[in-house]
Rosetta silent file (secondary structure, phi, psi, omega in degrees, C-alpha in Angstrom):
SEQUENCE: MSDSFFSWKNDTLQLRVYVQPKASRDEIVGRHGDYLKVRITAPPIEGKANAHLLKYLARVFGVGRDQIEITAGSKGRHKQPRIQDPSHLPNEISQAS
SCORE:     score description
SCORE:     0.000 S_00000001
   1 L     0.000  150.356 -177.611  203.572  147.455  100.710 S_00000001
   2 L   -77.965 -170.948  178.784  204.757  144.513  102.826 S_00000001
   3 L   -80.420    2.226  175.596  204.585  140.837  101.952 S_00000001
   4 L   -87.903  163.566 -179.605  201.068  140.777  103.430 S_00000001
   5 L   -84.161    2.031  176.912  197.945  141.327  101.355 S_00000001
   6 E  -146.915  158.811  174.517  197.006  144.404  103.426 S_00000001
   7 E  -152.297  157.809  179.398  198.537  147.407  105.125 S_00000001
   8 E  -112.599  141.980  169.572  197.287  150.355  107.144 S_00000001
   9 E  -132.968  104.562 -172.245  198.001  154.042  106.695 S_00000001
  10 L    56.779 -119.670  179.370  196.324  155.864  109.550 S_00000001
  11 L   -98.750   16.789 -178.069  192.633  154.839  109.325 S_00000001
  12 E  -110.293  129.509 -177.951  192.845  153.641  105.708 S_00000001
  13 E  -100.191  124.899  176.366  193.209  149.966  104.792 S_00000001
  14 E  -107.139  125.229 -178.798  195.040  149.167  101.550 S_00000001
  15 E  -111.309  155.441  167.186  194.378  145.703  100.155 S_00000001
  16 L  -117.110  114.712 -172.400  195.940  143.560   97.455 S_00000001
  17 E  -120.113  137.980  169.445  193.131  141.463   95.980 S_00000001
  18 E  -107.253  121.457 -172.748  193.079  138.717   93.361 S_00000001
  19 E  -103.051  131.599  173.521  189.596  138.689   91.823 S_00000001
  20 E  -111.286  102.534  179.357  187.893  135.652   90.309 S_00000001
  21 L   -77.721  170.584  178.108  184.899  136.942   88.280 S_00000001
  22 L    56.344   37.085  176.376  181.845  134.906   87.166 S_00000001
  23 L   -84.722  169.667 -177.465  181.878  132.805   90.322 S_00000001
  24 L   -75.718  -21.566  177.490  178.787  131.058   91.678 S_00000001
  25 L  -155.463  161.813  175.042  178.687  133.389   94.706 S_00000001
  26 L   -82.796  129.766  178.887  180.416  136.397   96.234 S_00000001
  27 E  -167.195  152.362  170.102  182.925  135.390   98.911 S_00000001
  28 E   -89.202  120.593 -176.956  186.349  136.017  100.373 S_00000001
  29 E   -82.260  -44.383 -176.918  188.251  132.784   99.782 S_00000001
  30 E   138.150 -164.491 -176.725  191.409  133.528  101.738 S_00000001
  31 E   -68.443  138.795  176.765  195.059  134.107  100.998 S_00000001
  32 E  -134.453   82.341 -171.462  196.326  133.657   97.447 S_00000001
  33 L    68.974 -124.755  177.603  200.069  134.248   97.658 S_00000001
  34 L   -95.206   20.628 -178.826  200.513  137.888   98.601 S_00000001
  35 E  -126.765  160.536  171.751  196.891  138.623   97.687 S_00000001
  36 E   -98.981  122.080 -179.340  193.457  138.120   99.231 S_00000001
  37 E   -85.331  128.689 -178.141  191.343  136.039   96.841 S_00000001
  38 E  -128.897  126.078  173.534  187.828  137.271   96.319 S_00000001
  39 E   -96.970  136.333  174.829  185.226  135.557   94.144 S_00000001
  40 L  -133.916  153.981 -175.358  182.443  137.648   92.663 S_00000001
  41 L   -82.149  -16.432 -178.300  179.472  136.761   90.496 S_00000001
  42 L   -70.396  147.873  174.596  179.836  139.667   88.047 S_00000001
  43 L   -81.437  156.620 -179.607  181.462  139.137   84.625 S_00000001
  44 L   -84.259   59.946 -177.162  184.618  141.067   83.709 S_00000001
  45 L  -125.827  128.291  171.890  182.782  143.159   81.093 S_00000001
  46 L    52.401   38.003  176.441  182.594  146.947   80.835 S_00000001
  47 L    80.327    1.874 -178.126  183.590  147.625   84.456 S_00000001
  48 H   -63.891  -38.747  178.711  180.853  145.403   85.908 S_00000001
  49 H   -65.254  -42.659  178.226  183.318  143.321   87.909 S_00000001
  50 H   -62.302  -46.031 -177.594  184.969  146.408   89.414 S_00000001
  51 H   -64.345  -40.978 -178.701  181.656  147.966   90.394 S_00000001
  52 H   -68.852  -39.536  178.774  180.440  144.690   91.864 S_00000001
  53 H   -61.447  -44.841 -178.751  183.711  144.154   93.768 S_00000001
  54 H   -65.711  -39.153  176.924  183.527  147.618   95.320 S_00000001
  55 H   -64.878  -42.391  178.236  179.890  147.109   96.320 S_00000001
  56 H   -66.031  -45.741  179.282  180.706  143.732   97.861 S_00000001
  57 H   -65.103  -35.721  176.520  183.782  144.971   99.717 S_00000001
  58 H   -60.329  -43.838  178.403  181.834  147.992  101.022 S_00000001
  59 H   -65.677  -46.301 -179.946  179.274  145.629  102.490 S_00000001
  60 H   -61.049  -40.764 -176.143  181.914  143.277  103.971 S_00000001
  61 H   -92.227   -0.182  176.162  183.906  146.117  105.545 S_00000001
  62 L    66.977   40.667  178.741  180.847  148.074  106.685 S_00000001
  63 L  -124.968  165.344  174.187  181.561  151.286  104.766 S_00000001
  64 L   -76.844  156.744 -178.532  179.694  153.441  102.319 S_00000001
  65 H   -60.428  -26.236  178.876  180.497  153.072   98.651 S_00000001
  66 H   -78.987   -4.174  178.185  182.160  156.487   98.691 S_00000001
  67 H   -97.579    6.560 -176.339  184.731  155.226  101.221 S_00000001
  68 E  -136.732  140.073  178.989  186.249  152.659   98.894 S_00000001
  69 E  -152.882  156.345  175.274  188.148  152.915   95.588 S_00000001
  70 E   -93.575  119.367 -177.455  190.439  150.878   93.384 S_00000001
  71 E   -94.585  -17.744  177.330  193.828  152.602   93.324 S_00000001
  72 E  -157.337  149.123  174.517  195.587  150.145   91.003 S_00000001
  73 L    84.471   23.350 -176.588  194.776  147.226   88.763 S_00000001
  74 L   -64.424  -17.810 -179.907  191.359  148.244   87.483 S_00000001
  75 L  -100.832   -3.640 -177.375  191.896  146.397   84.194 S_00000001
  76 L  -125.693 -174.404  179.039  193.267  143.092   85.595 S_00000001
  77 L   -81.613  -23.416  178.521  192.569  140.469   88.214 S_00000001
  78 E   -92.681  111.698 -173.536  195.178  141.856   90.650 S_00000001
  79 E  -123.914  159.949  178.368  193.643  144.950   92.187 S_00000001
  80 E  -128.534   86.078  174.759  194.462  147.336   95.053 S_00000001
  81 E   -81.111  147.229  178.765  191.324  148.659   96.687 S_00000001
  82 E  -119.237  129.475 -175.440  191.656  151.260   99.452 S_00000001
  83 E  -119.794  120.182 -178.119  189.060  151.376  102.200 S_00000001
  84 E   -87.032  122.858  174.211  188.706  154.415  104.397 S_00000001
  85 L    50.496   59.647 -179.673  187.874  153.823  108.045 S_00000001
  86 L   -64.368  139.657  179.924  186.407  150.276  107.830 S_00000001
  87 L   -94.703  -10.337  179.275  183.963  149.507  110.637 S_00000001
  88 L  -142.414  139.307  174.569  184.302  145.704  110.281 S_00000001
  89 L  -114.450  126.753  175.922  187.276  143.466  109.452 S_00000001
  90 L   -61.996  158.786 -178.294  186.726  139.992  107.943 S_00000001
  91 H   -54.314  -39.053 -176.816  188.397  137.083  109.793 S_00000001
  92 H   -58.264  -28.898 -179.831  191.143  136.865  107.091 S_00000001
  93 H   -96.142  -44.127 -178.247  192.390  140.292  108.137 S_00000001
  94 H   -63.451  -31.979  178.315  191.570  140.378  111.837 S_00000001
  95 L   -78.247  -25.079 -179.907  193.383  137.040  112.375 S_00000001
  96 L   -87.091  -12.405 -176.948  196.402  138.198  110.386 S_00000001
  97 L   -70.911    0.000    0.000  196.751  141.475  112.307 S_00000001
């Protein structure tokens, strides 16, 4: 992956995300080094944060839950979700493209 927090492989978007759990609201904060910082309200307990992150990202990118998965980092704050054929790109990605 490049020095950016995202890359494309055909119609699949690979992200590098830094997750802040137990936030007051779900939001994409912006760049955090070579990662995209995302705050989520779920606690990092028993996979709740991962499930909540995937649900939130699916909504933000306009895809079904079955079109998104975490390919690396499921146990830490640095994660690599992969999104197949996103129909919407948040400003943080569309402006960096």
